[in-house]
C-alpha positions as CSV (number, residue, x, y, z in Angstrom):
1,X,40.4,1.5,41.9
2,X,42.4,-1.3,40.3
3,X,43.1,-1.0,36.6
4,X,42.2,-4.0,34.4
5,X,45.0,-6.2,33.3
6,X,46.3,-6.1,29.8
7,X,44.6,-9.5,29.1
8,X,41.3,-8.3,30.3
9,X,41.6,-5.0,28.5
10,X,42.4,-6.8,25.3
11,X,39.3,-9.0,25.8
12,X,37.2,-5.9,26.3
13,X,38.7,-4.4,23.1
14,X,37.9,-7.5,21.2
15,X,34.3,-7.6,22.5
16,X,33.8,-3.9,21.6
17,X,35.2,-4.4,18.1
18,X,32.7,-7.2,17.3
19,X,29.2,-5.9,18.0
20,X,26.2,-8.2,17.6
21,X,25.4,-8.9,14.0
22,X,22.4,-7.1,12.6
23,X,19.3,-8.9,11.6
24,X,20.0,-8.1,7.9
25,X,23.5,-9.7,8.2
26,X,22.1,-12.8,9.9
27,X,19.4,-13.1,7.3
28,X,21.9,-13.0,4.5
29,X,24.1,-15.6,6.1
30,X,21.1,-17.9,6.7
31,X,20.0,-17.6,3.1
32,X,23.5,-18.3,1.9
33,X,23.7,-21.4,4.2
34,X,20.4,-22.7,2.8
35,X,21.6,-22.1,-0.8
36,X,19.1,-19.3,-1.5
37,X,19.9,-16.4,-3.8
38,X,20.5,-12.9,-2.4
39,X,17.9,-10.2,-2.9
40,X,20.1,-8.6,-5.5
41,X,20.3,-11.8,-7.5
42,X,16.6,-12.8,-7.1
43,X,15.0,-9.5,-7.8
44,X,17.8,-7.6,-9.6
45,X,18.1,-4.9,-6.9
46,X,21.6,-3.7,-7.7
47,X,20.7,0.0,-7.2
48,X,17.7,-0.4,-4.8
49,X,17.4,1.5,-1.5
50,X,18.0,-0.1,1.9
51,X,14.3,-0.4,2.7
52,X,13.5,-2.3,-0.5
53,X,16.4,-4.6,0.1
54,X,15.2,-5.3,3.6
55,X,11.8,-6.1,2.3
56,X,13.3,-8.4,-0.2
57,X,15.3,-10.2,2.5
58,X,12.1,-10.8,4.5
59,X,10.3,-12.1,1.3
60,X,13.2,-14.5,0.7
61,X,13.2,-15.7,4.3
62,X,9.5,-16.3,4.2
63,X,9.7,-18.2,1.0
64,X,12.5,-20.3,2.4
65,X,10.3,-21.0,5.5
66,X,7.3,-21.8,3.3
67,X,9.3,-24.5,1.5
68,X,11.3,-25.9,4.4
69,X,9.5,-25.0,7.6
70,X,12.8,-24.5,9.4
71,X,12.4,-22.9,12.8
72,X,15.7,-21.1,12.6
73,X,14.6,-19.4,9.4
74,X,11.4,-18.2,11.0
75,X,13.3,-16.8,14.0
76,X,15.5,-14.9,11.7
77,X,12.4,-13.6,9.8
78,X,10.8,-12.4,13.1
79,X,14.0,-10.7,14.2
80,X,14.2,-8.9,10.8
81,X,10.5,-7.8,10.6
82,X,9.3,-7.3,14.2
83,X,10.2,-3.6,14.5
84,X,8.8,-2.4,11.1
85,X,5.7,-4.6,11.5
86,X,5.1,-3.3,15.0
87,X,5.3,0.3,13.6
88,X,2.6,-0.6,11.0
89,X,0.4,-2.1,13.8
90,X,0.7,1.0,15.9
91,X,-0.1,3.3,13.0
92,X,-3.3,1.4,12.2
93,X,-4.4,1.4,15.9
94,X,-3.7,5.1,16.3
95,X,-7.2,5.9,14.9
96,X,-9.0,3.1,16.7
97,X,-8.3,3.9,20.3
98,X,-7.0,2.0,23.3
99,X,-9.4,-1.0,23.2
100,X,-6.8,-3.0,21.2
101,X,-3.4,-3.9,22.5
102,X,-0.7,-3.5,19.8
103,X,1.5,-6.2,21.3
104,X,-1.4,-8.7,21.1
105,X,-2.2,-7.7,17.5
106,X,1.5,-8.1,16.6
107,X,1.7,-11.5,18.3
108,X,-1.4,-12.7,16.5
109,X,-0.1,-11.6,13.2
110,X,3.2,-13.4,13.6
111,X,1.3,-16.5,14.7
112,X,-0.7,-16.4,11.5
113,X,2.4,-15.8,9.4
114,X,3.8,-19.0,11.0
115,X,0.6,-20.9,10.6
116,X,-0.2,-20.2,6.9
117,X,3.1,-20.1,5.0
118,X,1.5,-22.0,2.1
119,X,-0.5,-18.9,1.3
120,X,2.5,-16.8,0.6
121,X,3.9,-16.1,-2.9
122,X,7.3,-14.5,-3.3
123,X,6.7,-12.9,-6.6
124,X,7.9,-9.4,-5.8
125,X,10.6,-8.0,-3.4
126,X,7.9,-6.4,-1.3
127,X,5.6,-9.4,-1.2
128,X,6.1,-10.1,2.5
129,X,5.5,-6.5,3.5
130,X,2.1,-6.5,1.6
131,X,1.2,-10.0,2.8
132,X,2.0,-9.3,6.5
133,X,0.2,-6.0,6.4
134,X,-2.9,-7.7,5.1
135,X,-2.6,-10.2,8.0
136,X,-2.4,-7.3,10.4
137,X,-5.5,-5.7,8.9
138,X,-7.4,-9.0,9.1
139,X,-6.4,-9.5,12.7
140,X,-7.6,-6.0,13.6
141,X,-10.9,-6.6,11.8
142,X,-11.4,-9.9,13.7
143,X,-10.8,-8.1,17.0
144,X,-13.3,-5.4,16.1
145,X,-16.1,-7.7,15.2
146,X,-19.4,-7.1,17.0
147,X,-20.5,-9.1,20.1
148,X,-22.4,-11.7,18.1
149,X,-19.1,-12.8,16.6
150,X,-17.5,-12.9,20.0
151,X,-20.4,-15.2,21.3
152,X,-19.8,-17.6,18.4
153,X,-16.1,-17.8,19.3
154,X,-17.0,-18.6,22.9
155,X,-19.3,-21.4,21.8
156,X,-16.4,-22.9,19.8
157,X,-13.4,-23.0,22.2
158,X,-11.1,-24.4,19.5
159,X,-11.4,-21.1,17.7
160,X,-9.5,-19.4,20.4
161,X,-6.5,-21.6,19.7
162,X,-6.7,-21.7,16.0
163,X,-7.8,-18.5,14.2
164,X,-9.1,-19.3,10.8
165,X,-8.0,-17.0,7.9
166,X,-10.5,-14.5,6.7
167,X,-11.6,-16.1,3.4
168,X,-13.7,-13.0,2.4
169,X,-10.7,-10.7,2.4
170,X,-8.7,-10.3,-0.8
171,X,-5.3,-12.1,-1.0
172,X,-2.1,-10.1,-0.4
173,X,-1.2,-10.0,-4.1
174,X,-4.7,-9.0,-5.1
175,X,-4.6,-6.2,-2.5
176,X,-1.2,-4.9,-3.8
177,X,-2.5,-4.9,-7.4
178,X,-5.7,-3.2,-6.4
179,X,-3.8,-0.5,-4.4
180,X,-1.4,0.1,-7.4
181,X,-4.4,0.4,-9.8
182,X,-6.1,2.8,-7.4
183,X,-3.0,5.0,-7.1
184,X,-2.6,5.0,-10.9
185,X,-6.2,6.0,-11.4
186,X,-5.9,8.8,-8.9
187,X,-2.9,10.2,-10.6
188,X,-4.6,9.9,-14.0
189,X,-7.7,11.7,-12.9
190,X,-5.6,14.3,-11.1
191,X,-3.8,15.1,-14.3
192,X,-7.2,15.2,-16.1
193,X,-8.5,17.8,-13.7
194,X,-5.4,19.9,-14.0
195,X,-5.6,19.9,-17.8
196,X,-9.3,20.6,-17.7
197,X,-8.7,23.6,-15.4
198,X,-6.0,25.0,-17.6
199,X,-8.1,24.7,-20.7
200,X,-11.1,26.2,-18.9
201,X,-9.1,29.2,-17.9
202,X,-8.2,29.8,-21.6
203,X,-11.9,30.2,-22.6
204,X,-13.3,33.7,-22.9
205,X,-15.1,35.2,-19.9
206,X,-18.6,34.5,-21.2
207,X,-17.9,30.9,-21.9
208,X,-16.4,30.4,-18.5
209,X,-19.4,32.1,-16.8
210,X,-22.0,30.1,-18.8
211,X,-20.3,26.8,-18.1
212,X,-20.0,27.5,-14.4
213,X,-23.7,28.4,-14.2
214,X,-24.8,25.3,-16.2
215,X,-22.4,22.6,-15.0
216,X,-21.6,23.7,-11.5
217,X,-24.7,25.5,-10.3
218,X,-27.2,23.5,-12.4
219,X,-29.0,26.5,-13.8
220,X,-31.7,25.9,-16.4
221,X,-31.0,27.1,-19.9
222,X,-34.3,29.0,-20.1
223,X,-33.8,31.0,-16.9
224,X,-30.1,31.7,-17.6
225,X,-30.9,32.8,-21.2
226,X,-33.5,35.2,-19.9
227,X,-31.0,36.6,-17.4
228,X,-28.4,37.1,-20.1
229,X,-30.9,38.5,-22.7
230,X,-30.2,35.6,-25.0
231,X,-32.3,33.0,-26.8
232,X,-32.1,29.6,-25.1
233,X,-30.9,28.1,-28.4
234,X,-28.0,30.6,-28.6
235,X,-27.1,29.8,-25.0
236,X,-27.0,26.1,-25.7
237,X,-24.7,26.8,-28.6
238,X,-22.3,28.7,-26.4
239,X,-22.2,25.7,-24.0
240,X,-21.8,23.2,-26.8
241,X,-18.9,25.1,-28.4
242,X,-17.2,25.6,-25.0
243,X,-17.5,21.9,-24.2
244,X,-16.3,20.9,-27.7
245,X,-13.3,23.2,-27.4
246,X,-12.3,21.7,-24.0
247,X,-12.8,18.2,-25.3
248,X,-10.7,18.8,-28.4
249,X,-7.8,20.3,-26.5
250,X,-7.9,17.5,-23.9
251,X,-7.8,14.9,-26.8
252,X,-4.7,16.5,-28.2
253,X,-3.0,16.6,-24.8
254,X,-3.8,13.0,-24.0
255,X,-2.9,11.7,-27.5
256,X,0.5,13.1,-26.9
257,X,0.7,11.6,-23.4
258,X,-0.1,8.1,-24.7
259,X,-2.9,5.8,-25.6
260,X,-3.4,4.5,-22.0
261,X,-4.4,7.9,-20.7
262,X,-6.6,8.5,-23.7
263,X,-8.4,5.3,-23.0
264,X,-9.0,6.4,-19.4
265,X,-10.3,9.8,-20.7
266,X,-12.7,8.0,-23.0
267,X,-13.9,5.8,-20.1
268,X,-14.4,8.8,-17.9
269,X,-16.4,10.6,-20.6
């Protein structure tokens, strides 16, 4: 076998030493060429992790495309987000079954991204991730509509070429805010339940038993009082004092935690 010449070997070394640029690098170069700020400058992401910086790059590319409509910008955006967006599509279709093709869902989602840039708002570094995920969810919902909806599409051939946006669905920013509020509420109520359980365990044995019978099992005061050889009025007083003790201790805990949690506790009560 003939050995490569020094010139060809040098060419190979040069090619090996310059691998294809990553989508992130190309995105940064394109933003710089269009005079756009970097993610670190726009969103103050000096110490952010790589995933958030990547999301911010996608958001800036989408915002640049929204304002200029440049095809090169959109191609760079697709190269940057295709892989993570495909993963999100496949995760959502995992529970639906094989009736939907993930490649078709991904393609439809990218078409809608291209078609409706004016509906995008780059307010947060993760804005494109949230917006594109909402588009994926809406695309899946449209594909899963019942046969009556399919007949309506067949009667209107233009609909097969131009899918209208789902006006009934919340906007991407509204969905992000709703998800954040839901997570905060879940965490707050989880903390409330943990505190309640700890205070409940600190009650004496009789108080715990009576509260469990009344509040969990729904026992009537008269029947339970007869079983415990107590007057119903005395039993009600035990329940009242136990509840008051729990409420007072919860109020102290949440007043220390902050007024926001205290307001949530009052709303829950």
